[in-house]
Backbone as CSV, one residue per row, in Angstrom:
resi,resn,N_x,N_y,N_z,CA_x,CA_y,CA_z,C_x,C_y,C_z
1,MET,1.081,-1.180,-0.149,-0.151,-0.016,0.114,0.498,1.495,-0.400
2,SER,2.452,1.252,0.666,3.240,2.668,0.523,3.372,2.451,-0.460
3,GLY,3.641,2.383,-1.539,3.781,2.177,-3.173,3.021,2.939,-3.669
4,PHE,1.400,2.397,-3.488,0.184,2.749,-4.297,0.196,4.110,-3.752
5,ILE,-0.232,4.777,-2.318,0.220,6.139,-1.458,1.415,7.175,-2.100
6,ASP,2.186,6.749,-2.162,3.903,6.981,-3.395,3.267,7.755,-4.134
7,ALA,2.598,6.643,-5.099,2.909,7.065,-6.446,1.138,8.368,-6.425
8,ASP,0.005,7.630,-6.442,-1.148,8.377,-6.164,-2.464,8.788,-4.749
9,GLY,-1.515,8.572,-3.391,-2.146,8.727,-2.541,-1.885,10.357,-2.307
10,SER,-3.126,10.579,-0.998,-2.564,12.474,-1.160,-3.608,13.299,0.287
11,PHE,-2.984,13.755,1.208,-2.837,13.647,2.205,-3.866,15.160,2.282
12,SER,-5.144,15.780,3.562,-5.539,16.809,3.396,-6.005,16.942,4.918
13,ILE,-5.628,18.388,5.294,-6.461,18.122,6.772,-7.833,19.625,6.875
14,THR,-8.199,19.568,5.650,-9.574,20.626,5.635,-10.643,19.789,5.870
15,LYS,-11.226,20.032,6.819,-12.560,19.571,7.368,-12.085,18.464,8.389
16,GLY,-11.182,18.611,9.027,-10.633,17.561,9.410,-9.333,16.487,9.209
17,PRO,-8.505,15.855,8.801,-7.587,15.002,8.320,-8.403,13.955,7.178
18,ARG,-7.439,14.098,6.350,-8.636,12.530,5.366,-7.536,12.469,4.399
19,PHE,-7.849,11.114,3.602,-6.536,10.284,2.674,-7.763,9.998,1.908
20,ASN,-6.894,10.396,0.650,-7.388,9.792,-0.521,-6.681,8.997,-1.652
21,LEU,-6.885,8.124,-2.335,-5.948,7.489,-2.878,-7.063,7.275,-4.395
22,VAL,-6.978,7.491,-5.351,-7.436,7.795,-6.482,-6.550,7.147,-8.177
23,GLN,-6.831,6.252,-7.907,-6.381,5.442,-8.827,-7.534,4.867,-10.313
24,ALA,-6.965,4.179,-11.438,-7.454,3.997,-12.272,-8.131,3.036,-12.642
25,ASN,-9.005,2.444,-12.938,-10.065,0.760,-12.443,-9.358,-0.171,-13.605
26,THR,-8.576,0.338,-14.226,-7.805,-0.783,-15.536,-6.516,-0.563,-15.312
27,ASP,-5.657,-1.570,-15.603,-4.731,-0.915,-15.615,-4.239,-0.837,-17.449
28,HIS,-3.000,-0.922,-17.548,-2.278,-0.482,-19.488,-3.116,-1.916,-20.081
29,ASN,-3.126,-2.547,-19.332,-3.702,-3.905,-20.315,-5.001,-4.452,-20.283
30,ASN,-5.647,-3.232,-19.551,-7.172,-3.469,-19.884,-7.676,-3.953,-18.546
31,LEU,-7.313,-4.670,-17.346,-6.986,-5.567,-16.669,-7.987,-4.941,-14.687
32,SER,-9.156,-5.285,-14.965,-9.747,-4.674,-13.845,-8.735,-4.598,-12.426
33,LYS,-8.835,-3.561,-11.451,-7.904,-3.363,-10.574,-9.028,-3.717,-9.097
34,LYS,-9.911,-4.269,-9.610,-11.115,-3.800,-8.482,-10.425,-4.673,-7.348
35,ASP,-9.932,-5.899,-7.436,-9.510,-6.850,-6.455,-8.509,-6.149,-5.137
36,ILE,-7.871,-5.486,-5.604,-6.679,-5.182,-5.014,-7.317,-3.575,-4.135
37,LYS,-7.857,-2.977,-4.606,-8.472,-1.855,-4.564,-9.147,-2.053,-2.954
38,GLN,-10.250,-2.774,-3.548,-11.457,-3.762,-2.605,-10.328,-4.049,-1.306
39,SER,-9.321,-5.133,-1.465,-9.081,-5.549,-0.014,-8.138,-3.963,0.631
40,LEU,-7.722,-3.269,-0.300,-7.046,-1.760,0.401,-8.256,-1.095,1.165
41,ALA,-9.604,-0.857,0.577,-10.282,-0.359,1.129,-10.990,-0.869,2.374
42,LYS,-11.178,-2.172,2.395,-11.370,-3.496,2.989,-10.275,-3.438,4.374
43,PHE,-8.891,-3.349,3.805,-8.710,-3.013,5.176,-8.641,-1.820,6.250
44,LEU,-8.403,-0.702,5.236,-8.580,0.228,6.065,-10.857,0.888,6.518
45,GLU,-11.247,-0.017,6.392,-12.597,-0.301,6.679,-13.096,1.163,6.009
46,VAL,-13.105,1.301,4.840,-13.666,2.482,3.768,-14.779,1.499,3.037
47,PRO,-15.999,2.087,2.065,-16.096,1.766,1.042,-15.305,2.501,-0.282
48,LEU,-15.345,1.266,-0.724,-14.648,1.506,-2.766,-15.311,2.251,-2.941
49,ASN,-15.345,3.885,-3.229,-15.727,4.391,-4.565,-15.588,4.651,-5.951
50,GLU,-16.398,4.183,-7.163,-15.910,4.946,-8.414,-16.415,5.709,-8.956
51,VAL,-15.175,6.435,-9.100,-15.032,8.457,-10.176,-15.144,8.913,-11.301
52,SER,-14.890,9.441,-11.837,-14.915,9.819,-13.710,-13.942,11.167,-13.181
53,LYS,-13.018,11.597,-13.441,-12.877,12.216,-13.552,-12.423,13.486,-14.850
54,SER,-12.866,14.421,-15.182,-12.415,14.927,-16.376,-10.633,14.503,-16.721
55,TYR,-10.168,14.983,-16.169,-8.686,15.325,-16.688,-7.780,14.064,-17.180
56,CYS,-8.623,13.044,-16.567,-8.079,11.738,-16.995,-9.246,11.015,-18.540
57,GLY,-9.495,12.263,-18.763,-10.218,11.451,-20.347,-11.286,10.677,-19.936
58,SER,-12.051,11.517,-18.997,-14.112,10.661,-17.622,-13.366,9.622,-17.625
59,LYS,-11.940,8.563,-17.817,-11.947,7.314,-17.191,-13.146,7.686,-15.997
60,ASN,-13.123,5.804,-15.310,-13.492,6.111,-14.135,-12.376,4.955,-13.496
61,GLN,-12.654,5.106,-12.879,-11.523,5.536,-11.145,-12.138,4.872,-9.941
62,TYR,-10.728,4.428,-9.169,-11.702,3.590,-8.157,-10.852,4.829,-7.162
63,LYS,-11.650,5.340,-5.811,-11.030,6.023,-4.984,-12.012,5.187,-3.117
64,VAL,-10.368,5.657,-2.610,-10.512,5.068,-1.006,-10.012,6.367,-0.521
65,VAL,-11.113,6.779,0.370,-10.988,8.057,1.045,-11.413,7.751,2.659
66,THR,-10.500,7.818,3.820,-10.473,8.146,5.194,-10.966,9.313,5.642
67,THR,-11.276,9.161,6.692,-12.286,10.464,7.087,-12.033,10.123,8.751
68,SER,-12.975,8.770,9.018,-12.615,8.479,10.567,-11.769,8.407,11.190
69,ILE,-11.915,8.293,12.559,-10.721,8.506,13.596,-10.003,6.807,13.191
70,THR,-11.235,6.010,13.467,-10.597,4.600,12.451,-10.349,3.964,11.936
71,SER,-10.513,4.903,10.426,-9.668,4.585,9.183,-8.637,5.307,9.199
72,ASN,-8.053,6.447,10.109,-7.111,7.295,10.115,-6.164,6.561,11.116
73,GLN,-6.701,5.904,12.321,-5.402,5.429,13.041,-5.071,4.058,12.214
74,ILE,-5.887,3.737,11.813,-5.655,2.106,10.964,-4.129,2.217,9.505
75,LEU,-4.698,3.284,9.164,-3.550,3.894,7.794,-2.612,4.430,8.522
76,ILE,-2.372,5.164,9.385,-1.210,5.829,10.830,-0.287,4.826,11.455
77,ASN,-1.552,3.768,11.634,-0.606,2.724,11.899,0.454,1.820,11.657
78,TYR,-0.331,1.635,9.735,0.576,0.685,9.138,1.805,1.850,8.033
79,LEU,1.472,3.561,8.143,2.237,3.578,7.624,3.870,4.160,8.804
80,ASN,3.283,4.162,9.890,4.488,3.826,10.831,5.531,2.638,10.720
81,LYS,4.687,1.441,10.182,5.633,0.067,10.479,5.820,0.228,8.767
82,TYR,5.198,0.348,7.824,5.602,0.379,6.423,5.953,1.550,5.533
83,PRO,7.169,2.861,5.682,6.472,3.984,5.759,7.087,4.504,4.293
84,LEU,6.862,5.772,3.996,6.537,6.198,2.634,7.775,6.609,2.539
85,PHE,8.550,6.498,1.246,9.756,7.087,1.000,9.775,8.359,0.159
86,SER,8.404,9.051,-0.410,8.901,10.069,-1.339,8.587,11.732,-0.006
87,SER,8.344,12.218,-0.993,8.413,13.479,0.167,6.943,13.626,0.909
88,LYS,6.093,12.762,0.126,4.727,12.595,0.709,4.528,12.234,2.675
89,PHE,6.051,11.381,2.389,6.521,11.167,3.939,6.298,12.625,4.904
90,LEU,6.443,13.719,4.827,6.008,14.396,5.505,4.797,15.390,5.689
91,ASN,4.312,15.200,4.490,2.940,15.409,4.552,2.176,14.373,5.498
92,PHE,2.827,12.731,5.577,1.938,11.894,6.614,1.934,12.356,8.009
93,LYS,3.478,12.753,8.036,3.838,12.743,9.521,2.334,13.902,10.172
94,ASP,2.982,15.314,9.044,1.627,16.374,9.378,0.309,16.113,9.729
95,PHE,-0.476,15.103,8.498,-1.796,14.459,8.737,-1.228,13.694,10.334
96,GLU,-0.523,13.101,10.354,-0.338,11.984,11.660,-0.555,13.305,12.993
97,TYR,0.271,14.002,12.926,-0.187,14.642,14.145,-1.356,15.479,14.434
98,VAL,-2.199,15.713,13.560,-3.236,16.569,13.107,-4.362,15.457,13.936
């Protein structure tokens, strides 16, 4: 999961701490990513949402969002054990502090 977050995850603190992971619902071979995204959503105890973004040619994407204390704490525990390696590590530390 850390690799997915380093690539496409984002942390925000407006209206409370929130984590977003949005990725295309298929890979370059047009194979579904639903199983892996569903596993991530289940691990974080959040629903898996499907969205369409205009900046991606209106292609469908899977979105995992944490907003509750429980889901945010699961993410914090995970990332303290399996840290990020990009500059998002600093964003995560701000997220964790809040």
